N, C-alpha and C positions, 0 to 999 in steps of 0.2 A: 313327655313333651309332645306337642300336637303333631300327630303323624301326617295329617292332611293339610297342614298350614304351609303356605309359602311366604317366607319373609322377604321384604324388599332387599335387605342386606344383612348378612351375617359377617361379623368381624371375628376372626380366629386369633385369639391372643389378647389377654388383658394386661399387657405391659403398657408403657407410656405411649407407644405408637398406636396400639389398638384402642386404648381408651380415648386418646385424642381424636383419632379417626371417627370413632363412634359418636363423640360429642359434636363433631362437625356435620356428620350425617343427620343426627337427630334434629338439627336446626331446620332441615328441609324435607325429610321424609318421615312418614308416620310410624314405621316399625323398623327398629334396628335391634339385633340381638348380638351380644358378645359372648363367645364361648372360650373357656380357659381350661387347659389341660391340668394345671396344678389346682390344688385345693384352695388357693387364695389368689387374689389379684396382685398385680404389681410386676410380674415377670422377673426381670433382673433387679428390681428394687425390693430389697428384703432386709430385715433387721435381725440382729442378734440380741436376744433378751436374757436377762438374768446375770449377765457378766458384770454390769455396772448399773447404777440407779437410773441410767438413761439408755434408750435403745441405741446400739452401735450398728452402723450400716454395714451389712455384708456385701452390698453392691455399691452403686453410685453413692458417693459421700459428699462430693462438692461439685460445683459447677465449673467447668473448664472455660476460662475467659469471662470477662466482666462486661463485655459490650456486644451489641449487634446480634443477638440471637433469640430464638423462639422461646427458650425456657424463661428468660426474664420477662418477655412479653406476656406469656401465659400466666405467670404467678404474680404479676406486679400489683394486683389488687387483693391479694390473699393474706396480707399482713405478715409476710415473711421478711425478716430482717437479715441482711447479709453482712458478713465481715470479709473484707478483701485481704488475701494473703499472697505474698510473692512466691514464685516458683522458678527454680529451686530456691529454698530458703537457706539451708545449710548443706555442707558436704562432709562426709566421713571417708577418708582415704585409708582403707583397712591395712594395706601393706605398709603404710607410713604411721599407722595409729594416730591419725591426725583429724580432729574435728574443727572445722572452720566455717565461718559465715560465707555465703555466696560472694559477698563483696570482697572477700579476702583470697579468692582462688587465683591461681597463676595463669599466665598467658596460654599455657597448653590447654587448660580447660576452656578458656575464653574462645580459643580457636575452634573447638568443637561446636560451640554455640554459633559461631560465625558461619561454619559450614552448613549446619542444618537450617539456619535462617536464610541462607542464600540458595538453597537447593532448587527453589522455584525458577531460578535463572538457567538451570541446566537444560539442555535439549532432551526431550523425551527419548528413551531408548526405542529403536526400531521394533516393529511387531515381532514377537518371538524371541527377542533378545534383551529381556529385562535384566537389570543388574541389582544385586542385593546391596543393602546399605553397607555391609561389611566390605564387599568388593569396591564399592564406590569410595569409602573412606580410605582404604589401602591405596587406591589409585591417586588419592589426594595427598598421600604421604603421611597419613595418620600413624602415630606411634602406638605401641601396645597399650600404653597408659591411656591414650586418647580413645582407643577402641573400648577400653573398660569403662571410661566415662560415658561414651555414647551408649553403651549397653545398658547402664543403669538409669541414665537420665532420659534417653529417648526411646530405645527399643522396649524397655520394661514398661514405660508409660503408654506406648502404643499397644502393648499386650503381647509382645513376641520377643524374639531375639534378633540380633543384627543380621543373621543369615536368612531369616524369614521376612525381614522388612524389605519391601521392594521400592526401588527408586521411581519407577513409573508412577505409582500411586502417591508416593511421597511428594512428587512435583505437583500433582493435582491438589493434594491436601494443603501444601504450602501456599499455593497461589490463590486458594479460596478461603483460607482461614483468616478472619478479620476480627476475632473476639478477644484478642490479647492473650497474654501468657500467665496472668494471675489466676488464683483460685478464689471462688466465692464460697464461703461457708454459711449455711443457713442456720437460723436459730430454731428451726423445727426439723423433725425427722422427715425424710423423703416419703415416708408412709403418708404423711399429711398431704403431700402433692398427689399421690396416688388416689387417696380417698376423695379429694376434691375433683379430680378428673373422672371419678366413677359416679359422681352424684347424678341421680336420675336415670341411670342406664339400666337396662335389663341384662344382667350378667349371670351366666350359668358356669359355675366352677366345677372342677373334677370331670370335665368333658373333653378328653383329647380327641382330636380329629385324626383319623387314620387313613381315610380315603376321600378323594375329591374327584367326582365325576362331573364334567362340565360340557356344555354345548349350547346351541342356539336357544334351547328351551329353558336354560338356567343351570343351576348347580345343585348337586346332591352331595351332602357331606355325611360320612359315616362316623359315628361316635361309639362310645362304650356300650357293650351288651347289645350290639346290633341296632342301636338307635340311629334314626335317620333325620336329617334336616334338609329341607328344600329352600332355596333362596334364588331370587333373580340375580343377585350379585353377591360376591364374597370378597372380603379383604383379608389376606393372609399376612400375619405379622410374626410368624414363628421364627425363632432364631436360625441362623445359617446352618449350624450343626444339625439341627433337626431336619432341614431340607436335605442335607448331605447324607444323613443316616438312612434315608429311604423309609422312615417310619410313616411318612405320609405318601400314599400312592396316588398318582394322578392318572386319570383316564379321560381323554387320550394323554399320551406323554406330553410334557411341557415342550415348547419349541426348543430347537437345538441351541440357539444362542443363549437362552436362559439356562439350559442344562450345562452348557460350557461354563457359564459364569458361576453357577453353583459349584462346579467341580474345581475351578481355578481359585476362587476366593477362599480366604481362610479366616477362621475365628479363633482367637487365642483363649487359653484358659487363664484363670487367676485364682490365687489363694490369698486369703487374709489370715494372718496370725494375730490375734487380738489378746492382749494381756492387760489385766487390771492390777494396779499396784496400790499399796497403802500410803505411798508418798510420791511426790514428784521429785525425781533425782536428776532431771535434765534442766537446762537453762529455761527460765520462765518465758523468754521470748522465742523459744525454739518451737517451730511448727512442723516443717517438712525437712527430711534429710535424704539426699541421694548418697548411697553407700557403695563404693567400689570395694572389691575383694572382701565381700561379706556375704553372709547367708541371705539376708533380706536386702534387695537392692534399693528399696525405698521404705522409709518409715515415717510416720507422723503421729503426733499427739492428738487426742480427741477428747472433748469434754462438752457436755451440754447440761442444761438445767435438769435436775431430776424430774422424772415424769410426774411424781406426786408431791413435788416440793420438798422442803426440808434440807437440812445440812447433810453433807456426806464428805468422806475423806478419801474417796477412790479417784485414781487417775488412770487413764488408759493410753496405751501405745499400740499402734497398728503396724504390722509388717506386711508389705505388699509384694508378692512375687507373681510374675506373669510369664506366659509362654513356657519354654522348656524348664525354667526354674520352678514354675508351679507344678509341672509334671513330676519333678523329683520328689515332691512331698508325698505322692502316692507310693513311691518306691521306698522312702525312708520311714514312712508312717507319721501320723499326726503327733504322737507324743515326742518323737525325736525332733520334728519340726519346731514344736514349742520349745524344747530344750535348747536347740540351736539359736532360736531367736532371743531367748533370755540371755544366753551366753554372749551373743552379739551386743546386747544392750549393756551387759556388764563390762565388756571390752571398751565400748564407746564412751561410757559415762563413769567408769570406775576411777578411783583415785587412791592414793596411798592410805588415806584415812578411811576410805569407804570403797574397798576393792570390788565388791560384788553388790552394787546397789539394787540391781534388778532382782537377783536371786533372793536377796534378803528381804525384799518388800513385796514379792509376788503374792497376790491373793488367789488368782485363778487365771486360766488361759483357755482360749478356744480357737480352733482352726476351722476355717470355712473354705471348702474346695468347690468351686463352681462346676467342675467337671462331673461331680457326683449328683448334681441337681437334675432330676429327670425332666425331660422336655425342655431343657436349656442346654446343658452339656458344655458350657464354657462361659467366657466373659463377654467379649465383644470382638468385632472384626477389626482388622488392621490393614494398613497399606501393604498389600500382599506381593511378595516376590513371585513373579510369573503371571500376575494378572495382566490382562490386556485392556487397552483403551476401550471404554464403553461397557465393561463388564458390570459396573454398578447400575448403569442405565438399563442393561438387559435384565438384570435381576429385578429391577423395579417395574419393568414394562408390563402393562396389562396383557392378558391372554384372552382371545376370543370375545372381547368386550364384556367378559363375565367375571374374570379373576383379576384381582388387583393385589399388589404386593407392597408391604411397608416394613419398617424396622431399620435400625441404624445401619445395617449392612447394605441397604438399598440406596443409601444417600450418595448422590453423585460426587459430592465434595470429599468423600472418604473421611467422614467426620464421625468417629465412633463415640458419640457423646449423647447425653439426654436430649440436647436440642436437636440432634440429627433424628432421633426417634420421633420427636414431636413433629418436626418438619416433614418427615416422610409420611407420617400418618395423615397429616393435613393434605399433602399432595395426592395420596391415594384416594382420600375422601372426595376431593375436588374432581379427580378423573372419574371416579365411580358415579358421582352425581350427574355428570354430563351425559351419561348413558341412560339415565332413568328419565323418561319423558315427563312424568308428573312432577319430578323434582326440578327439571329444567325450567318449568314455568314459574317456579317460586324463587329461582336464583336472581 
């Protein structure tokens, strides 16, 4: 890499936030470089190949909400077709051995939805006195069963447990979410989105940044084998857990408010257990199931057109475990996690004539644990118990007019979704461009 070259801007991270930021910069400045620690682009967008005739998403698999967000705006002309699905779709109450449609749930479950829907009306906790979702629900009189419902339907979806979910940021998220509660399923792999975002960009993969020295003269980045990069501006889109790990050293230290935000905010882990079966043994119209008193708190069926066309007879089911549930997979081991998931499916869908439908039709299974992915370390951030007002803004705030920050964890609306990553990348690019004099004249 050119030792004496100074780039106008280097974007660290080739996930959705970094790629979209680089595309916005490229419209206005002559030279933008994207560096990515991993050997491939996409960040937390990644696929599992070889399990089925189509790629199965190890990371984001569907779009949360069907309305009013950046993801739909970005991909609207890319020929992607979406199918809208309700959420939750079905429920499985393990203690009762009962599988029902969402329309058939009882008032006790409906009350949980009412509480979470109305949390935006709650007064924010005073500074230093945040309340966990578990504490809040108990104060509202939630039963043990309602706590289990909230755990699998809300906490697991956020990427944590009820004890880690914070009311302060839940209020912010509730008051700013306007995209609806349905899911959008794309007819193309999310890899297609990544490749479109990467078009025309100068990207160097396998280039982890371990040191950032910044000041009035610009920024120097240290990479592998002593490589150095100089830039007038840098946009950092590395995941929160990487910032917390100290693997990227900053000189001088980052401002105290940003360090406090990095310390207080949390990013959960997620594990997907994906099984391919020779037949579909679940109802044809079943998509997503929230499961209480079960190993995997949420499961969904997944199927796409085969990559190379042709007929196939495989069907896939995903088990999604987040937060502390995901951490248990490391303790029990991946083979045991797969066994427990298949046993859960047998329990859910078995009948007198077909007692073990999952076991009898299992073709293969794979477990993907995001905590094991180097330079990622987890899934996504969540409304954090103990976070203070303004922490997300402090995480996103530019430093010394030279460093800019993006990624879903920096989104002020506490929105850990693909649209949040895109919006944060755009915001960082706009802020960066305003500091570059030759770019300002072109805006």
